[in-house]
C-alpha positions in Angstrom: 48.2 55.8 35.5 45.1 54.8 33.6 41.8 56.3 34.9 39.8 53.6 36.5 36.5 55.6 35.9 37.2 55.9 31.8 38.1 52.3 31.8 34.9 51.3 33.3 33.0 53.8 30.7 34.6 52.5 28.0 33.9 48.8 29.3 30.5 49.7 29.4 30.2 51.5 25.8 31.8 47.9 24.9 29.3 45.9 26.1 26.2 48.3 24.8 27.9 48.0 21.3 28.0 44.1 21.8 24.5 44.1 22.9 23.1 46.6 19.9 25.0 44.2 17.3 23.6 40.9 18.8 20.0 42.5 18.5 20.7 43.5 15.1 21.9 40.1 14.1 18.9 38.6 15.7 16.4 40.8 14.2 18.3 40.4 11.0 17.7 36.9 11.2 14.2 36.7 12.3 13.6 38.8 9.1 15.3 36.7 6.8 13.5 33.4 8.4 10.1 35.1 7.8 11.1 35.6 4.2 13.0 32.5 3.4 12.1 29.1 5.1 14.6 26.6 5.5 15.2 23.4 7.8 18.2 20.8 8.3 17.1 17.4 8.3 20.2 15.6 9.9 18.6 11.8 9.9 20.2 9.8 7.5 17.1 8.7 6.0 15.7 12.2 5.4 12.7 11.4 7.8 11.6 15.0 8.1 12.3 15.8 4.4 9.2 16.3 2.3 9.4 15.4 -1.9 9.2 17.9 -4.3 5.5 16.2 -5.1 4.3 17.0 -1.9 5.4 20.3 -1.5 4.0 21.0 -5.1 0.5 20.0 -4.2 0.6 22.1 -0.6 2.0 24.9 -2.4 -0.9 25.0 -4.9 -3.9 23.4 -2.8 -7.0 26.1 -3.7 -9.0 25.4 -0.6 -8.6 24.7 2.9 -8.0 21.1 4.0 -9.1 20.0 7.3 -8.0 16.7 8.6 -9.5 15.2 11.9 -7.2 12.3 13.3 -8.9 9.9 15.8 -5.9 9.2 17.9 -6.0 10.9 21.1 -6.8 10.0 24.7 -5.2 7.0 26.5 -3.6 5.2 24.2 -0.7 2.4 24.2 2.8 3.2 23.4 3.0 2.3 20.2 0.0 4.2 18.9 1.1 7.2 20.8 4.1 7.0 18.5 2.0 6.9 15.5 0.0 10.0 16.8 3.3 11.7 17.3 4.5 11.1 13.9 1.2 12.1 12.3 1.6 15.4 14.0 5.3 15.8 13.0 4.6 15.3 9.3 1.2 17.6 9.6 3.0 20.3 10.9 5.7 19.8 8.0 2.8 20.1 5.6 1.6 23.6 7.3 4.6 24.8 6.7 4.0 25.0 2.9 0.2 24.9 2.9 -0.2 28.0 5.7 -3.8 28.3 6.6 -4.9 25.9 4.1 -4.2 22.9 6.1 -6.0 22.4 9.6 -6.0 19.7 11.7 -6.8 18.3 15.1 -6.7 15.0 17.4 -10.2 13.7 18.5 -10.7 11.0 21.1 -13.8 9.2 20.1 -14.0 7.6 23.6 -14.4 11.3 25.0 -18.3 10.8 25.1 -19.4 9.3 28.3 -22.8 8.1 27.3 -22.5 4.5 25.9 -25.1 4.9 23.3 -23.7 8.1 21.9 -20.1 6.5 21.9 -21.8 3.4 20.1 -23.4 5.8 17.6 -19.9 7.8 16.9 -18.1 4.4 16.5 -20.9 3.2 13.9 -20.5 6.7 11.8 -16.9 6.4 11.9 -17.0 2.7 10.3 -19.5 3.7 7.9 -17.2 6.7 6.6 -14.8 4.1 5.9 -12.4 4.1 9.3 -11.4 0.4 10.1 -11.6 -0.1 14.1 -9.1 -2.1 15.9 -9.0 -4.0 19.1 -6.6 -3.4 21.8 -5.9 -4.7 25.2 -5.2 -1.7 28.0 -4.3 -2.2 31.7 -7.1 -1.2 34.3 -5.8 0.7 37.3 -7.0 -2.1 39.2 -4.0 -4.7 37.5 -6.4 -6.3 34.9 -7.1 -6.0 31.4 -9.9 -4.8 29.0 -10.7 -4.7 25.4 -10.7 -1.3 23.9 -11.8 -0.1 20.4 -9.6 2.1 18.8 -9.8 3.9 15.3 -6.2 4.5 14.0 -7.2 6.8 11.2 -8.3 10.1 9.8 -10.9 11.8 7.9 -9.4 14.5 5.6 -12.2 16.9 5.0 -12.0 19.2 1.5 -15.0 21.3 0.1 -17.5 19.4 2.2 -16.2 16.0 1.1 -14.6 13.2 3.4 -11.9 10.9 2.4 -10.8 8.2 4.9 -7.4 7.5 5.6 -6.6 4.3 7.4 -2.9 5.1 9.1 -2.3 1.7 10.5 -0.7 -0.9 8.4 -1.9 -4.5 9.9 0.2 -7.2 8.4 -0.6 -10.4 10.8 2.6 -11.9 9.3 4.9 -8.9 10.9 5.7 -8.0 14.3 4.1 -5.2 15.8 7.1 -3.1 15.6 7.6 -3.6 12.3 3.7 -2.7 11.3 4.3 0.5 13.3 7.4 1.4 11.6 5.6 1.0 8.0 2.5 2.6 9.2 4.9 5.8 10.2 6.7 5.5 6.8 3.5 5.6 4.6 2.2 8.7 6.4 3.4 11.1 3.9 2.0 9.3 1.2 -1.4 8.6 3.0 -2.1 12.2 3.7 -1.1 13.8 0.6 -2.8 11.3 -1.8 -6.0 12.1 0.0 -5.7 15.9 -0.4 -4.7 15.5 -4.1 -7.7 13.4 -4.9 -10.2 15.6 -3.0 -8.3 18.9 -4.8 -8.5 17.4 -8.4 -11.2 19.1 -10.4 -10.9 17.3 -13.4 -11.1 13.3 -12.7 -9.0 10.9 -15.1 -10.9 8.2 -16.7 -10.1 4.6 -16.5 -12.2 1.9 -18.1 -13.0 -1.9 -17.5 -13.0 -3.9 -21.0 -16.1 -5.6 -21.5 -17.2 -8.2 -24.1 -15.0 -11.5 -23.4 -16.6 -12.8 -20.4 -14.8 -10.5 -17.9 -15.9 -10.1 -14.4 -19.2 -8.2 -14.2 -19.9 -4.9 -12.2 -21.0 -6.6 -9.2 -17.9 -8.9 -9.0 -15.5 -5.9 -9.3 -17.9 -3.5 -7.1 -16.0 -3.2 -4.1 -12.6 -2.1 -6.2 -14.8 -0.1 -8.4 -16.2 1.8 -5.6 -12.4 2.3 -4.3 -11.2 3.8 -7.6 -14.1 6.1 -8.0 -12.4 8.2 -5.2 -9.6 8.7 -7.7 -11.0 8.3 -11.2 -14.1 8.3 -13.5 -14.7 4.5 -13.8 -16.4 3.5 -17.0 -17.3 -0.1 -18.6 -17.6 -1.0 -22.1 -17.0 -3.0 -25.1 -14.3 -2.3 -27.7 -15.9 -3.9 -30.6 -12.9 -3.7 -32.8 -13.2 0.0 -32.8 -9.7 1.7 -33.2 -9.2 5.1 -30.5 -12.2 4.1 -28.6 -9.5 3.9 -25.5 -7.8 7.0 -26.5 -9.6 9.1 -23.7 -8.8 6.6 -20.8 -5.6 7.0 -18.7 -5.5 3.1 -17.9 -7.8 0.1 -18.6 -8.5 -3.1 -16.8 -9.0 -6.3 -18.4 -10.3 -8.4 -15.3 -10.7 -12.1 -15.8 -11.7 -12.6 -19.5 -13.0 -16.4 -20.3 -13.5 -15.7 -23.7 -10.9 -15.7 -26.8 -10.2 -11.9 -27.6 -10.8 -11.3 -31.5 -7.9 -10.1 -33.7 -9.6 -6.6 -33.8 -10.0 -6.1 -30.1 -6.6 -7.2 -30.0 -5.5 -4.6 -32.5 -7.4 -1.9 -30.6 -5.4 -2.8 -27.0 -2.2 -3.2 -29.1 -2.4 0.4 -30.7 -3.4 1.8 -27.4 -0.5 0.6 -25.9 1.9 1.9 -28.8 0.2 5.5 -28.4 1.3 5.2 -24.5 -1.7 4.0 -22.5 -1.5 1.4 -19.6 -3.3 -1.8 -19.3 -3.5 -3.8 -15.9 -4.1 -7.4 -17.1 -5.6 -9.9 -14.7 -5.8 -13.3 -16.9 -6.3 -17.0 -16.0 -4.0 -19.3 -17.5 -6.0 -22.6 -16.3 -9.8 -22.7 -16.4 -11.1 -24.2 -13.1 -14.7 -25.4 -13.0 -15.4 -24.7 -9.6 -19.3 -26.1 -10.0 -17.8 -29.4 -10.7 -15.5 -29.1 -7.6 -18.5 -28.7 -5.1 -19.3 -32.5 -6.0 -15.8 -33.5 -5.2 -13.4 -33.2 -8.3 -13.0 -31.4 -11.4 -10.7 -30.9 -14.5 -8.2 -27.9 -15.1 -7.4 -27.1 -18.6 -5.6 -24.6 -20.3 -7.7 -21.5 -20.8 -7.4 -20.1 -24.1 -7.9 -16.3 -24.6 -6.0 -15.9 -28.0 -3.7 -13.5 -26.0 -0.3 -15.5 -25.9 1.4 -14.0 -29.0 0.6 -10.4 -27.8 2.0 -11.0 -24.4 4.9 -13.1 -25.9 6.0 -10.1 -27.8 5.6 -7.6 -25.0 8.2 -9.9 -23.1 6.1 -12.1 -20.5 4.2 -15.6 -20.9 1.5 -17.3 -18.9 2.7 -21.1 -18.1 0.0 -23.5 -18.7 0.2 -24.5 -14.9 -1.3 -24.1 -11.4 0.5 -22.8 -8.4 -0.1 -25.2 -5.2 1.1 -23.3 -1.9 1.6 -24.4 1.7 1.3 -20.8 2.6 -2.5 -20.8 1.5 -6.2 -19.8 2.4 -8.8 -21.8 3.8 -11.9 -23.3 2.2 -14.8 -25.2 3.9 -14.7 -29.1 3.6 -17.1 -31.7 4.6 -15.0 -33.6 7.3 -18.1 -35.9 8.2 -18.3 -39.5 7.1 -20.3 -40.7 4.4 -23.9 -41.0 5.3 -23.8 -38.8 8.3 -24.7 -35.4 8.9 -22.5 -32.9 6.9 -19.6 -31.0 9.2 -18.0 -28.3 7.2 -14.7 -27.2 8.6 -12.2 -24.6 7.3 -9.0 -26.5 5.7 -5.8 -25.0 3.8 -6.4 -25.4 -0.1 -3.3 -25.3 -1.7 -4.7 -23.9 -4.9 -5.5 -20.5 -3.1 -2.1 -19.3 -2.5 -1.2 -16.3 -0.4 1.4 -14.3 -2.2 4.3 -12.6 -0.9 4.7 -8.8 -2.2 8.1 -7.1 -3.5 8.8 -4.6 -0.8 11.3 -2.7 -2.8 8.5 -1.5 -5.5 5.9 1.0 -4.4 3.2 -0.9 -5.9 3.6 -3.8 -3.4 5.4 -2.4 -0.9 4.0 -2.6 3.1 0.9 -4.3 2.3 -0.7 -7.7 3.3 -0.5 -10.7 1.7 -2.3 -11.1 -1.4 -5.0 -14.0 -2.0 -5.2 -15.6 -5.3 -7.3 -18.4 -6.8 -5.9 -21.1 -9.2 -3.0 -18.9 -10.2 -0.5 -19.6 -13.0 3.3 -18.9 -12.8 4.9 -16.1 -15.3 7.9 -16.1 -17.3 9.7 -13.1 -18.5 11.4 -13.4 -22.0 14.8 -12.0 -22.8 16.4 -11.7 -26.3 14.7 -9.0 -28.2 12.8 -7.9 -25.1 15.6 -6.7 -23.2 14.6 -3.0 -23.9 11.4 -3.8 -21.1 12.3 -3.4 -17.4 10.7 -6.2 -15.8 9.8 -6.2 -12.1 8.0 -8.9 -10.4 5.5 -7.7 -7.8 4.1 -11.0 -6.4 5.3 -14.3 -5.9 4.4 -17.5 -4.1 6.0 -18.7 -0.9 8.9 -20.6 -0.3 7.3 -24.0 -0.5 5.7 -24.3 -3.7 4.5 -27.1 -6.0 3.9 -26.7 -9.7 0.8 -28.4 -11.0 0.8 -29.0 -14.8 -2.4 -29.0 -16.8 -4.7 -30.7 -17.6 -5.0 -32.3 -14.3 -7.9 -33.7 -12.1 -8.6 -31.5 -8.8 -10.1 -33.3 -5.8 -11.0 -32.1 -2.6 -9.9 -35.0 -0.8 -6.5 -33.3 -1.4 -6.9 -31.3 1.7 -6.4 -34.6 3.5 -2.9 -35.3 2.0 0.2 -34.5 3.9 2.3 -32.1 2.0 6.1 -32.9 1.8 8.6 -30.7 1.3 10.1 -32.6 -1.4 6.7 -31.9 -3.5 7.0 -28.7 -2.7 10.4 -27.8 -3.6 10.1 -24.7 -5.7 10.4 -21.3 -4.1 9.1 -17.6 -4.7 7.3 -18.6 -8.2 6.4 -15.0 -9.9 2.8 -14.3 -10.4 2.6 -10.5 -11.1 5.2 -8.4 -12.8 5.3 -4.8 -14.0 6.9 -4.4 -17.4 8.1 -0.6 -18.4 9.7 0.8 -21.6 9.0 0.8 -25.4 6.8 -1.8 -26.6 6.9 -3.4 -29.9 3.4 -3.9 -31.9 2.3 -7.7 -32.0 0.9 -6.8 -35.3 4.1 -5.5 -37.2 4.5 -7.1 -40.6 1.1 -8.6 -40.4 -1.3 -7.6 -43.2 -4.5 -6.0 -41.3 -6.8 -5.5 -44.5 -8.3 -9.1 -43.4 -9.3 -7.7 -40.0 -12.8 -5.9 -39.3 -11.1 -3.0 -37.7 -13.4 0.2 -37.4 -12.5 3.6 -37.7 -9.2 5.2 -39.1 -5.9 5.0 -37.4 -2.2 5.6 -37.8 -0.6 2.3 -37.1 2.3 2.4 -34.9 5.0 -0.5 -34.6 6.7 1.1 -31.6 5.1 2.7 -28.5 6.8 5.6 -26.5 7.9 5.1 -22.9 4.7 3.3 -21.4 3.7 0.8 -18.9 1.6 -2.5 -18.1 1.0 -4.7 -15.1 0.2 -8.7 -15.8 -1.4 -10.7 -13.1 -1.8 -14.7 -13.8 -4.9 -15.0 -11.5 -8.2 -13.1 -12.5 -9.8 -13.7 -9.4 -7.3 -11.2 -7.6 -9.7 -8.5 -8.6 -12.9 -10.5 -7.8 -14.9 -9.7 -4.6 -17.5 -12.2 -3.5 -21.5 -11.4 -4.2 -24.1 -12.5 -2.0 -27.7 -12.4 -3.1 -30.1 -11.0 -0.3 -33.8 -10.1 -0.2 -32.6 -6.4 -1.0 -30.5 -7.4 -4.0 -27.0 -8.5 -4.3 -24.7 -7.6 -1.4 -21.0 -7.0 -2.1 -18.4 -8.3 0.2 -15.4 -6.1 0.3 -12.3 -7.3 -2.0 -9.8 -9.5 0.3 -12.0 -10.0 3.0 -11.8 -14.0 3.8 -14.8 -14.9 6.0 -13.0 -18.5 7.1 -10.1 -17.0 8.6 -11.5 -13.2 9.6 -8.8 -11.5 7.7 -8.5 -9.0 5.3 -5.8 -9.7 2.7 -3.9 -7.2 0.5 -5.8 -7.7 -2.7 -7.6 -4.0 -2.5 -4.3 -2.4 -1.8 -2.6 -3.9 -4.3 -5.0 -3.1 -7.1 -5.1 0.6 -6.1 -1.5 0.9 -6.0 -1.2 -0.9 -9.5 -3.8 1.3 -11.2 -2.1 4.5 -9.4 1.0 3.4 -10.4 0.3 3.3 -14.0 -1.4 6.5 -14.2 1.1 8.9 -12.0 2.9 11.7 -13.2 3.5 13.3 -10.5 5.9 10.9 -9.0 3.8 10.6 -5.6 3.7 6.9 -5.8 7.4 6.9 -4.9 6.4 8.0 -1.5 5.8 4.5 -0.8 9.2 3.2 -1.3 10.8 5.6 1.4 12.0 3.4 4.2 12.8 4.2 8.1 15.2 1.9 9.4 14.0 0.4 12.4 16.4 0.6 15.1 15.4 -2.4 17.7 17.0 -3.2 20.9 18.7 -6.7 21.2 16.5 -8.5 23.5 18.8 -11.6 23.7 21.7 -9.2 24.5 19.4 -7.3 27.0 18.7 -10.5 29.1 22.7 -11.9 29.0 23.9 -8.2 29.8 21.1 -6.9 32.2 23.0 -6.1 35.3 25.7 -4.7 33.6 23.1 -2.3 32.0 21.4 -1.3 35.2 24.9 -0.6 36.4 25.7 1.8 34.0 22.3 3.5 34.0 21.5 3.7 37.6 24.9 3.6 39.5 27.4 5.1 36.9 25.6 8.7 36.7 25.5 8.8 40.5 28.8 8.2 41.0 29.9 10.7 38.2 27.9 13.3 40.0 29.8 12.7 43.5 33.5 12.6 41.7 32.6 15.9 39.8 31.4 16.9 43.5 34.7 15.9 45.1 36.9 17.7 42.2 35.0 20.9 42.3 35.5 20.9 45.9 39.3 20.2 45.6 39.7 23.1 43.2 37.9 25.7 45.5 40.2 24.8 48.6 43.2 25.1 46.2 42.0 28.4 45.0 40.6 30.1 48.1 42.9 28.5 50.9 
């Protein structure tokens, strides 16, 4: 007979051995996890997986980045989701940055003194954070307006960089805007950290000398670009190599023809890998004459048609008229009466749709254009150039050929679908690949080209963006007793909306100069899994029974089964 005491001791030793083995395995796993970090992201869109470019920036950040997020306190459900998503992404950042990244959530309403709170709000606005009004429910049952700042300040080396966390496109629902905001969090935070940690800024330049917009007319976007680059302005003057030190150049609404020498400088800059953002008017409209009632629109000759054609694109000599348009003030009073100006839709100011499949134009508001033309891309020998349309008109568009008379009286006309029969006419295009020089097989001795050069007939891989509207980058300038006052780019005082012009221009320049791949983060897509509201209404009772009655019924059935089993076992 086996000794019971020996069996008991043997079982104790066995259990003790299992315990020691389990503790050893736990300690080994803890040691391995402290030395080697890994996570498993089970989401289909890899929602919690950082990109390699983000990891590289965080792994090499030289100084501490401190992030203050102004999303705390009593917030609506949507903004709570935005707050939670921000905390999740920043926790992922800390895994790679360690102590070099710190953050905190701040409630700007925490201060009880109204004057102090107002001063805090003004400081946040002056630092670049845009407020938004929301309705909140009071405890008594009513509602009130509340100002919140859905943004953050990234502080690095004593410098603050504002980050707007909320995408607010009026054409989209609140759920879609919130989802788009969450999608862009990684890009917005890491882009701010990267810009602040850069020690040597890349240089970009605005081209002058051909009647381009002056520094006041592009003042707002210049100020925004200065957070990323050293921004210069200057004339080419036919000197080869004058653009070699610039990562990208911007040609902003020239009004005078380009001489062949300047075209050659731009051409060879492109052939040597330079990037160009063109914002060109295909049609010239005299706006001063239009204030008196009517004007003439005619072709804007910039002497660039052959060059753009060689690169694979053409600006057509026409004007886009769009039902989806911005407003202008029009005198609606009868002749002889006191003027009465009222905002009216102006078909020549189309609000352009953006291409959500590309990082330059993804998840930004409608872009306002003024007297824009259509674009054509060319096939045949240009097939080695990849073309991606970034901006297009709406579903109801009319093409106005020029020369043509434009009259303010057109605001009184009722548009017909038969007239506005075109759809999604392209206005902005990205060209990527190897370009051919427009000066191939041309005699260059007759040109007054300055400086020495080695002519290149074919470029390396490079890219350019062409927009068939020069006003897209132009901000309003008001003269005040203190000097010129610059209005934010994209702000429309008649509709009190801010369109996506500045975001588009910044994205365009950043994409042209991006070598880290960080812009690809703007292409990330999180699927929006919304409930079917119609199905909820139609099947309300069924789902109420499933969610309320079924759990209780399952508990009761489970209790009866357990009781029955116990009776059978112990009776």
